[in-house]
C-alpha positions as YAML, in Angstrom:
chain: A
units: angstrom
residues:
- id: 1
  name: MET
  ca: [202.74, 292.97, 95.45]
- id: 2
  name: LYS
  ca: [204.32, 290.28, 93.31]
- id: 3
  name: ARG
  ca: [207.46, 290.36, 95.41]
- id: 4
  name: ILE
  ca: [205.43, 289.88, 98.58]
- id: 5
  name: MET
  ca: [203.56, 286.88, 97.18]
- id: 6
  name: TYR
  ca: [206.74, 285.36, 95.83]
- id: 7
  name: PHE
  ca: [208.46, 285.87, 99.15]
- id: 8
  name: GLY
  ca: [205.53, 284.21, 100.94]
- id: 9
  name: CYS
  ca: [205.73, 281.17, 98.71]
- id: 10
  name: SER
  ca: [209.45, 280.89, 99.26]
- id: 11
  name: LEU
  ca: [208.83, 280.68, 103.00]
- id: 12
  name: LEU
  ca: [206.19, 277.93, 102.64]
- id: 13
  name: MET
  ca: [208.12, 275.66, 100.29]
- id: 14
  name: PRO
  ca: [210.79, 274.52, 102.77]
- id: 15
  name: ILE
  ca: [208.05, 273.77, 105.34]
- id: 16
  name: VAL
  ca: [206.06, 271.64, 102.85]
- id: 17
  name: LEU
  ca: [209.15, 269.81, 101.70]
- id: 18
  name: ALA
  ca: [210.29, 269.21, 105.26]
- id: 19
  name: ALA
  ca: [206.90, 267.76, 106.14]
- id: 20
  name: ALA
  ca: [206.96, 265.49, 103.12]
- id: 21
  name: PHE
  ca: [210.42, 264.15, 103.85]
- id: 22
  name: SER
  ca: [209.65, 263.74, 107.55]
- id: 23
  name: ARG
  ca: [206.94, 261.09, 106.83]
- id: 24
  name: PRO
  ca: [208.25, 257.52, 107.13]
- id: 25
  name: LEU
  ca: [208.25, 255.71, 103.82]
- id: 26
  name: MET
  ca: [206.10, 252.54, 103.77]
- id: 27
  name: ALA
  ca: [208.34, 249.48, 103.41]
- id: 28
  name: GLN
  ca: [207.78, 247.47, 100.28]
- id: 29
  name: ASP
  ca: [208.29, 243.74, 99.93]
- id: 30
  name: ASP
  ca: [209.97, 242.59, 96.74]
- id: 31
  name: GLY
  ca: [208.60, 239.10, 97.29]
- id: 32
  name: SER
  ca: [211.57, 237.75, 99.21]
- id: 33
  name: SER
  ca: [210.01, 238.22, 102.66]
- id: 34
  name: TYR
  ca: [206.85, 236.49, 101.50]
- id: 35
  name: ALA
  ca: [208.92, 233.62, 100.07]
- id: 36
  name: GLU
  ca: [210.80, 233.26, 103.35]
- id: 37
  name: PHE
  ca: [207.50, 233.23, 105.22]
- id: 38
  name: LEU
  ca: [206.12, 230.45, 103.02]
- id: 39
  name: ALA
  ca: [209.30, 228.42, 103.30]
- id: 40
  name: GLU
  ca: [209.43, 228.47, 107.10]
- id: 41
  name: GLN
  ca: [208.41, 225.10, 108.53]
- id: 42
  name: ASP
  ca: [208.44, 225.85, 112.24]
- id: 43
  name: GLN
  ca: [204.90, 227.04, 112.92]
- id: 44
  name: ALA
  ca: [205.72, 229.25, 115.88]
- id: 45
  name: ARG
  ca: [208.44, 231.08, 113.92]
- id: 46
  name: LYS
  ca: [206.17, 231.23, 110.89]
- id: 47
  name: ALA
  ca: [203.44, 232.93, 112.94]
- id: 48
  name: ALA
  ca: [205.94, 235.46, 114.30]
- id: 49
  name: MET
  ca: [207.20, 236.13, 110.77]
- id: 50
  name: GLY
  ca: [203.62, 236.58, 109.61]
- id: 51
  name: GLU
  ca: [202.89, 239.17, 112.27]
- id: 52
  name: LYS
  ca: [206.11, 241.04, 111.41]
- id: 53
  name: PHE
  ca: [205.21, 240.94, 107.72]
- id: 54
  name: LEU
  ca: [201.78, 242.42, 108.43]
- id: 55
  name: ALA
  ca: [203.40, 245.20, 110.46]
- id: 56
  name: ASP
  ca: [206.16, 245.96, 107.95]
- id: 57
  name: PHE
  ca: [204.46, 245.52, 104.57]
- id: 58
  name: GLN
  ca: [200.94, 246.86, 105.00]
- id: 59
  name: THR
  ca: [200.44, 247.60, 101.29]
- id: 60
  name: SER
  ca: [201.90, 244.35, 99.98]
- id: 61
  name: GLN
  ca: [199.90, 242.24, 97.58]
- id: 62
  name: TYR
  ca: [200.68, 239.31, 99.88]
- id: 63
  name: VAL
  ca: [199.01, 240.74, 102.98]
- id: 64
  name: ASP
  ca: [195.85, 238.66, 102.55]
- id: 65
  name: PRO
  ca: [197.50, 235.20, 102.30]
- id: 66
  name: VAL
  ca: [199.96, 236.05, 105.09]
- id: 67
  name: TYR
  ca: [197.10, 237.18, 107.33]
- id: 68
  name: ARG
  ca: [195.03, 234.07, 106.62]
- id: 69
  name: ILE
  ca: [197.92, 231.68, 107.23]
- id: 70
  name: THR
  ca: [198.99, 233.47, 110.42]
- id: 71
  name: VAL
  ca: [195.50, 233.46, 111.95]
- id: 72
  name: ASN
  ca: [195.07, 229.77, 111.18]
- id: 73
  name: ILE
  ca: [198.43, 228.89, 112.73]
- id: 74
  name: HIS
  ca: [197.45, 230.62, 115.96]
- id: 75
  name: TYR
  ca: [194.04, 228.92, 115.94]
- id: 76
  name: LYS
  ca: [195.54, 225.46, 115.49]
- id: 77
  name: ALA
  ca: [197.97, 226.23, 118.32]
- id: 78
  name: ASN
  ca: [195.05, 227.21, 120.59]
- id: 79
  name: ASN
  ca: [196.53, 230.68, 120.91]
- id: 80
  name: TRP
  ca: [193.11, 232.23, 121.40]
- id: 81
  name: ALA
  ca: [194.39, 235.64, 122.46]
- id: 82
  name: LYS
  ca: [196.34, 236.06, 119.21]
- id: 83
  name: VAL
  ca: [193.39, 234.91, 117.10]
- id: 84
  name: MET
  ca: [191.12, 237.48, 118.75]
- id: 85
  name: ASP
  ca: [193.74, 240.20, 118.48]
- id: 86
  name: LEU
  ca: [194.35, 239.65, 114.76]
- id: 87
  name: ALA
  ca: [190.64, 239.30, 113.99]
- id: 88
  name: GLY
  ca: [189.93, 242.45, 115.95]
- id: 89
  name: ARG
  ca: [192.37, 244.31, 113.69]
- id: 90
  name: LEU
  ca: [191.21, 242.70, 110.46]
- id: 91
  name: GLU
  ca: [190.00, 245.94, 108.86]
- id: 92
  name: GLN
  ca: [193.34, 247.58, 109.64]
- id: 93
  name: LEU
  ca: [195.65, 244.70, 108.72]
- id: 94
  name: ASP
  ca: [193.80, 243.30, 105.70]
- id: 95
  name: PRO
  ca: [191.36, 245.99, 104.52]
- id: 96
  name: THR
  ca: [190.77, 244.40, 101.11]
- id: 97
  name: THR
  ca: [189.79, 240.95, 102.40]
- id: 98
  name: LYS
  ca: [186.69, 239.42, 100.86]
- id: 99
  name: ALA
  ca: [183.42, 239.05, 102.77]
- id: 100
  name: GLU
  ca: [183.70, 235.26, 102.87]
- id: 101
  name: ASN
  ca: [187.17, 235.56, 104.42]
- id: 102
  name: LYS
  ca: [185.85, 238.03, 107.00]
- id: 103
  name: GLU
  ca: [183.18, 235.50, 107.88]
- id: 104
  name: GLN
  ca: [185.86, 232.86, 108.39]
- id: 105
  name: PHE
  ca: [188.14, 235.02, 110.53]
- id: 106
  name: TYR
  ca: [185.36, 236.38, 112.71]
- id: 107
  name: SER
  ca: [184.04, 232.83, 113.15]
- id: 108
  name: LEU
  ca: [187.47, 231.65, 114.26]
- id: 109
  name: ALA
  ca: [187.66, 234.57, 116.70]
- id: 110
  name: MET
  ca: [184.19, 233.76, 118.01]
- id: 111
  name: GLY
  ca: [185.35, 230.20, 118.65]
- id: 112
  name: ALA
  ca: [188.54, 231.46, 120.27]
- id: 113
  name: ALA
  ca: [186.49, 233.69, 122.58]
- id: 114
  name: GLN
  ca: [184.27, 230.75, 123.53]
- id: 115
  name: ASN
  ca: [187.31, 228.61, 124.28]
- id: 116
  name: SER
  ca: [188.63, 231.44, 126.45]
- id: 117
  name: ASN
  ca: [185.31, 231.78, 128.29]
- id: 118
  name: ASN
  ca: [185.26, 235.39, 127.13]
- id: 119
  name: THR
  ca: [181.54, 236.01, 126.84]
- id: 120
  name: ALA
  ca: [181.78, 239.64, 125.78]
- id: 121
  name: GLN
  ca: [184.14, 238.83, 122.90]
- id: 122
  name: THR
  ca: [182.06, 235.80, 121.91]
- id: 123
  name: ILE
  ca: [179.06, 238.08, 121.46]
- id: 124
  name: ALA
  ca: [181.09, 240.82, 119.76]
- id: 125
  name: PHE
  ca: [182.66, 238.50, 117.18]
- id: 126
  name: GLY
  ca: [179.40, 236.61, 116.69]
- id: 127
  name: GLU
  ca: [177.71, 239.85, 115.72]
- id: 128
  name: LYS
  ca: [180.61, 240.63, 113.37]
- id: 129
  name: VAL
  ca: [180.00, 237.28, 111.67]
- id: 130
  name: LEU
  ca: [176.34, 238.13, 111.18]
- id: 131
  name: SER
  ca: [177.24, 241.59, 109.86]
- id: 132
  name: VAL
  ca: [178.82, 239.92, 106.81]
- id: 133
  name: SER
  ca: [176.75, 236.71, 106.76]
- id: 134
  name: PRO
  ca: [173.31, 237.23, 108.35]
- id: 135
  name: GLU
  ca: [172.31, 233.57, 108.08]
- id: 136
  name: ASN
  ca: [175.49, 232.05, 109.50]
- id: 137
  name: LEU
  ca: [173.88, 229.35, 111.60]
- id: 138
  name: ASN
  ca: [176.84, 228.80, 113.91]
- id: 139
  name: ALA
  ca: [176.82, 232.48, 114.88]
- id: 140
  name: LEU
  ca: [173.03, 232.54, 115.30]
- id: 141
  name: ILE
  ca: [173.15, 229.53, 117.62]
- id: 142
  name: THR
  ca: [176.14, 230.86, 119.55]
- id: 143
  name: LEU
  ca: [174.56, 234.25, 120.16]
- id: 144
  name: ALA
  ca: [171.11, 232.81, 120.92]
- id: 145
  name: THR
  ca: [172.57, 230.50, 123.57]
- id: 146
  name: THR
  ca: [175.15, 232.90, 125.02]
- id: 147
  name: ILE
  ca: [173.26, 236.16, 125.44]
- id: 148
  name: PRO
  ca: [170.40, 234.95, 127.71]
- id: 149
  name: GLY
  ca: [172.84, 233.84, 130.37]
- id: 150
  name: ALA
  ca: [175.18, 236.80, 129.99]
- id: 151
  name: ALA
  ca: [172.61, 239.59, 129.81]
- id: 152
  name: ALA
  ca: [169.43, 238.23, 131.38]
- id: 153
  name: ASN
  ca: [168.26, 241.67, 132.51]
- id: 154
  name: ASP
  ca: [169.23, 243.54, 129.35]
- id: 155
  name: LYS
  ca: [166.02, 243.81, 127.35]
- id: 156
  name: THR
  ca: [167.74, 245.01, 124.17]
- id: 157
  name: ALA
  ca: [170.22, 242.14, 124.27]
- id: 158
  name: THR
  ca: [167.63, 239.47, 125.06]
- id: 159
  name: ASP
  ca: [165.33, 240.77, 122.33]
- id: 160
  name: LYS
  ca: [168.21, 240.29, 119.89]
- id: 161
  name: ALA
  ca: [168.87, 236.81, 121.27]
- id: 162
  name: GLU
  ca: [165.21, 235.97, 120.70]
- id: 163
  name: GLU
  ca: [165.52, 237.12, 117.09]
- id: 164
  name: TYR
  ca: [168.69, 235.07, 116.61]
- id: 165
  name: ALA
  ca: [167.07, 231.93, 118.03]
- id: 166
  name: SER
  ca: [163.93, 232.34, 115.93]
- id: 167
  name: LYS
  ca: [165.97, 232.94, 112.79]
- id: 168
  name: GLY
  ca: [168.18, 229.96, 113.59]
- id: 169
  name: LEU
  ca: [165.12, 227.70, 113.79]
- id: 170
  name: LYS
  ca: [164.04, 228.92, 110.34]
- id: 171
  name: VAL
  ca: [167.48, 228.52, 108.76]
- id: 172
  name: LEU
  ca: [168.42, 225.20, 110.37]
- id: 173
  name: PRO
  ca: [166.22, 222.71, 108.43]
- id: 174
  name: SER
  ca: [167.67, 223.60, 105.02]
- id: 175
  name: SER
  ca: [171.19, 224.46, 106.20]
- id: 176
  name: ASN
  ca: [174.21, 222.40, 105.16]
- id: 177
  name: GLN
  ca: [176.41, 223.79, 107.94]
- id: 178
  name: PHE
  ca: [175.52, 220.82, 110.14]
- id: 179
  name: ALA
  ca: [174.86, 217.14, 109.53]
- id: 180
  name: GLU
  ca: [171.27, 215.94, 109.63]
- id: 181
  name: ASP
  ca: [171.85, 213.90, 112.80]
- id: 182
  name: GLN
  ca: [173.00, 217.07, 114.58]
- id: 183
  name: LYS
  ca: [169.98, 219.18, 113.75]
- id: 184
  name: ALA
  ca: [167.57, 217.81, 116.36]
- id: 185
  name: GLY
  ca: [169.96, 218.63, 119.17]
- id: 186
  name: LEU
  ca: [170.54, 222.11, 117.77]
- id: 187
  name: GLN
  ca: [166.79, 222.68, 117.56]
- id: 188
  name: GLY
  ca: [166.59, 221.67, 121.20]
- id: 189
  name: MET
  ca: [169.26, 224.22, 122.08]
- id: 190
  name: LEU
  ca: [167.45, 227.03, 120.26]
- id: 191
  name: TYR
  ca: [164.07, 226.21, 121.80]
- id: 192
  name: SER
  ca: [165.77, 226.04, 125.19]
- id: 193
  name: SER
  ca: [167.21, 229.53, 124.63]
- id: 194
  name: LEU
  ca: [163.75, 230.85, 123.83]
- id: 195
  name: GLY
  ca: [162.49, 229.13, 126.96]
- id: 196
  name: ILE
  ca: [165.17, 230.76, 129.11]
- id: 197
  name: ILE
  ca: [164.34, 234.19, 127.69]
- id: 198
  name: ALA
  ca: [160.64, 233.69, 128.48]
- id: 199
  name: PHE
  ca: [161.49, 232.26, 131.90]
- id: 200
  name: ASN
  ca: [163.61, 235.31, 132.77]
- id: 201
  name: ARG
  ca: [160.66, 237.50, 131.75]
- id: 202
  name: GLN
  ca: [158.47, 235.45, 134.09]
- id: 203
  name: ASP
  ca: [156.30, 234.50, 131.13]
- id: 204
  name: TYR
  ca: [155.79, 230.93, 132.31]
- id: 205
  name: ASP
  ca: [153.12, 230.04, 129.77]
- id: 206
  name: ARG
  ca: [155.59, 230.81, 126.98]
- id: 207
  name: SER
  ca: [158.52, 229.15, 128.76]
- id: 208
  name: VAL
  ca: [156.47, 225.95, 129.12]
- id: 209
  name: GLU
  ca: [155.80, 225.96, 125.36]
- id: 210
  name: GLU
  ca: [159.46, 226.49, 124.48]
- id: 211
  name: PHE
  ca: [160.92, 224.02, 126.99]
- id: 212
  name: ALA
  ca: [158.39, 221.38, 125.96]
- id: 213
  name: LEU
  ca: [159.73, 221.68, 122.40]
- id: 214
  name: ALA
  ca: [163.32, 221.73, 123.67]
- id: 215
  name: THR
  ca: [162.83, 218.43, 125.51]
- id: 216
  name: LYS
  ca: [161.14, 216.94, 122.46]
- id: 217
  name: PHE
  ca: [164.19, 217.58, 120.28]
- id: 218
  name: ALA
  ca: [166.80, 217.08, 123.01]
- id: 219
  name: PRO
  ca: [165.26, 214.58, 125.47]
- id: 220
  name: THR
  ca: [168.47, 214.14, 127.48]
- id: 221
  name: ASP
  ca: [168.92, 217.84, 128.25]
- id: 222
  name: GLY
  ca: [168.47, 217.92, 132.02]
- id: 223
  name: ASN
  ca: [168.51, 221.71, 132.17]
- id: 224
  name: SER
  ca: [165.52, 222.05, 129.85]
- id: 225
  name: TRP
  ca: [163.60, 219.41, 131.83]
- id: 226
  name: TYR
  ca: [164.41, 221.21, 135.07]
- id: 227
  name: LEU
  ca: [163.30, 224.63, 133.82]
- id: 228
  name: LEU
  ca: [160.19, 223.06, 132.28]
- id: 229
  name: GLY
  ca: [159.34, 221.54, 135.67]
- id: 230
  name: PHE
  ca: [160.08, 224.84, 137.41]
- id: 231
  name: SER
  ca: [157.82, 226.67, 134.93]
- id: 232
  name: TYR
  ca: [154.99, 224.19, 135.51]
- id: 233
  name: HIS
  ca: [155.44, 224.68, 139.25]
- id: 234
  name: GLN
  ca: [155.13, 228.44, 138.83]
- id: 235
  name: GLN
  ca: [151.88, 227.88, 136.90]
- id: 236
  name: PHE
  ca: [150.69, 225.51, 139.65]
- id: 237
  name: THR
  ca: [151.44, 228.12, 142.33]
- id: 238
  name: GLU
  ca: [149.52, 230.83, 140.48]
- id: 239
  name: LEU
  ca: [146.52, 228.59, 139.82]
- id: 240
  name: ALA
  ca: [146.46, 227.36, 143.43]
- id: 241
  name: LYS
  ca: [146.45, 230.99, 144.57]
- id: 242
  name: LYS
  ca: [143.49, 231.74, 142.32]
- id: 243
  name: ALA
  ca: [141.67, 228.67, 143.64]
- id: 244
  name: ASN
  ca: [142.15, 229.88, 147.21]
- id: 245
  name: GLU
  ca: [140.92, 233.35, 146.29]
- id: 246
  name: ALA
  ca: [137.79, 231.96, 144.64]
- id: 247
  name: SER
  ca: [137.18, 229.65, 147.60]
- id: 248
  name: SER
  ca: [137.55, 232.58, 150.02]
- id: 249
  name: GLU
  ca: [135.08, 234.56, 147.95]
- id: 250
  name: ALA
  ca: [132.57, 231.71, 148.23]
- id: 251
  name: VAL
  ca: [132.98, 231.70, 152.02]
- id: 252
  name: GLN
  ca: [132.43, 235.46, 152.22]
- id: 253
  name: LEU
  ca: [129.34, 235.21, 150.02]
- id: 254
  name: SER
  ca: [127.88, 232.49, 152.26]
- id: 255
  name: LYS
  ca: [128.10, 234.83, 155.26]
- id: 256
  name: LYS
  ca: [125.79, 237.37, 153.68]
- id: 257
  name: ARG
  ca: [122.13, 237.30, 154.64]
- id: 258
  name: PRO
  ca: [120.30, 236.18, 152.74]
- id: 259
  name: PRO
  ca: [123.08, 234.27, 150.92]
- id: 260
  name: ASP
  ca: [123.01, 234.40, 147.13]
- id: 261
  name: ARG
  ca: [123.19, 230.73, 146.25]
- id: 262
  name: ALA
  ca: [123.88, 231.39, 142.55]
- id: 263
  name: LEU
  ca: [126.93, 233.55, 143.31]
- id: 264
  name: ILE
  ca: [128.18, 231.06, 145.87]
- id: 265
  name: ASP
  ca: [127.89, 228.20, 143.40]
- id: 266
  name: GLU
  ca: [129.69, 230.25, 140.76]
- id: 267
  name: ALA
  ca: [132.56, 231.05, 143.13]
- id: 268
  name: ASN
  ca: [132.82, 227.41, 144.22]
- id: 269
  name: GLY
  ca: [132.78, 226.29, 140.59]
- id: 270
  name: THR
  ca: [135.59, 228.71, 139.79]
- id: 271
  name: ALA
  ca: [137.58, 227.50, 142.77]
- id: 272
  name: GLN
  ca: [137.17, 223.88, 141.67]
- id: 273
  name: ALA
  ca: [138.21, 224.69, 138.11]
- id: 274
  name: PHE
  ca: [141.38, 226.40, 139.33]
- id: 275
  name: THR
  ca: [142.05, 223.53, 141.74]
- id: 276
  name: ASP
  ca: [141.75, 220.93, 138.96]
- id: 277
  name: ALA
  ca: [144.02, 223.00, 136.68]
- id: 278
  name: SER
  ca: [146.59, 223.47, 139.43]
- id: 279
  name: ARG
  ca: [146.69, 219.75, 140.15]
- id: 280
  name: GLU
  ca: [147.34, 219.03, 136.51]
- id: 281
  name: LYS
  ca: [150.23, 221.50, 136.52]
- id: 282
  name: ARG
  ca: [151.59, 219.91, 139.68]
- id: 283
  name: GLU
  ca: [151.64, 216.49, 137.99]
- id: 284
  name: GLN
  ca: [153.35, 217.97, 134.93]
- id: 285
  name: ALA
  ca: [155.92, 219.70, 137.15]
- id: 286
  name: MET
  ca: [156.75, 216.45, 138.97]
- id: 287
  name: SER
  ca: [157.06, 214.52, 135.71]
- id: 288
  name: ALA
  ca: [159.43, 217.06, 134.16]
- id: 289
  name: LEU
  ca: [161.54, 217.33, 137.33]
- id: 290
  name: ALA
  ca: [161.81, 213.54, 137.57]
- id: 291
  name: SER
  ca: [163.06, 213.49, 133.97]
- id: 292
  name: SER
  ca: [165.67, 216.10, 134.89]
- id: 293
  name: VAL
  ca: [166.82, 213.97, 137.81]
- id: 294
  name: ASN
  ca: [167.21, 211.00, 135.47]
- id: 295
  name: CYS
  ca: [169.29, 213.05, 133.02]
- id: 296
  name: GLY
  ca: [171.87, 213.87, 135.69]
- id: 297
  name: GLY
  ca: [174.21, 216.82, 135.30]
- id: 298
  name: PRO
  ca: [174.30, 220.12, 137.20]
- id: 299
  name: THR
  ca: [170.51, 220.43, 137.50]
- id: 300
  name: GLN
  ca: [170.02, 217.00, 139.05]
- id: 301
  name: GLN
  ca: [170.34, 218.27, 142.63]
- id: 302
  name: PRO
  ca: [168.03, 221.31, 142.38]
- id: 303
  name: ALA
  ca: [165.53, 219.20, 140.43]
- id: 304
  name: THR
  ca: [165.60, 216.56, 143.18]
- id: 305
  name: GLN
  ca: [165.08, 219.18, 145.87]
- id: 306
  name: LEU
  ca: [162.12, 220.83, 144.18]
- id: 307
  name: LEU
  ca: [160.55, 217.50, 143.24]
- id: 308
  name: THR
  ca: [160.87, 216.26, 146.82]
- id: 309
  name: LYS
  ca: [159.24, 219.43, 148.13]
- id: 310
  name: ILE
  ca: [156.28, 219.09, 145.75]
- id: 311
  name: TRP
  ca: [155.93, 215.35, 146.39]
- id: 312
  name: GLN
  ca: [155.87, 215.78, 150.15]
- id: 313
  name: ALA
  ca: [153.39, 218.65, 149.96]
- id: 314
  name: LYS
  ca: [151.10, 216.39, 147.96]
- id: 315
  name: ASN
  ca: [151.59, 213.35, 150.22]
- id: 316
  name: ASN
  ca: [151.29, 214.82, 153.72]
- id: 317
  name: GLY
  ca: [155.04, 215.16, 154.21]
- id: 318
  name: SER
  ca: [155.91, 211.61, 153.09]
- id: 319
  name: SER
  ca: [158.53, 210.71, 150.46]
- id: 320
  name: ASP
  ca: [157.24, 207.15, 150.08]
- id: 321
  name: GLY
  ca: [157.16, 206.06, 146.45]
- id: 322
  name: LEU
  ca: [159.23, 208.97, 145.20]
- id: 323
  name: GLN
  ca: [162.21, 206.92, 143.99]
- id: 324
  name: ASP
  ca: [159.98, 204.52, 142.07]
- id: 325
  name: TYR
  ca: [158.20, 207.50, 140.53]
- id: 326
  name: ILE
  ca: [161.53, 208.99, 139.39]
- id: 327
  name: LYS
  ca: [162.57, 205.71, 137.78]
- id: 328
  name: SER
  ca: [159.28, 205.58, 135.88]
- id: 329
  name: LYS
  ca: [159.98, 208.97, 134.27]
- id: 330
  name: LYS
  ca: [163.27, 208.21, 132.58]
- id: 331
  name: PRO
  ca: [163.24, 210.13, 129.26]
- id: 332
  name: PRO
  ca: [163.93, 208.35, 125.96]
- id: 333
  name: GLN
  ca: [167.52, 208.35, 124.76]
...
């Protein structure tokens, strides 16, 4: 029995040794490659050397500084693809990096994705930033303003965007990430994002609330004024419909014999209340749309078209006085 066991071991040993020697040995840097990297002045060559260093010396004590320098070189050179690639492999290339460095690299990659108009990567890296720094205001704002347009029909995504916008509004006042004179505009952006989310859900009461706040903090944002006017118009349409329904009910009640005067008066009163409310919404819609026209930008034309339609419907098809009305609604700068 001993001979059999001994013989078995003698067969296994060459296999184990062969496997061990077949593994490639990890290259080690004695410091000279790192010194050459630091000494290189040409930034393009330095970045290439950095990438080679990260591939060749994965266990070097200098991996972290080489990684940081290389990513920053690519970012300064507007090489967005390289920044995203290196940041995407951060855990592999620099597994011991500190949380604050991860926040920096993922933030750079998020910016690179934005500059590349890569919405999916902007969202992915923004969420990586928040995974290591949940109150990073730049990431909260970026995600809150990017997701509603990119995933309007994705409830899970828009729910997250709503959370990001709400959290951003809480964090912003005491944050030192942005100067005080920037904060009002950022608040406007976040309220506008909440308005867009509500608008896409067809919750026009909520979208009116959010866009009204957005235009308060960012009075020159034509898009918020336009969507505020559009939301008011949706409210006007719904109230006008209810007024017509109540009025029709009053007519039907008057045809009954004997007519119930109390019920008729109640229906007429309801119709009048809805009519008055709808007219107020119509005025608010026109005012907001006129402000959007004054702000200019991509929403100027659709705002003008909708405003003209509402104005003419109110004034028996005439556009008289519309231009003067628009001029009177110029928002404060």
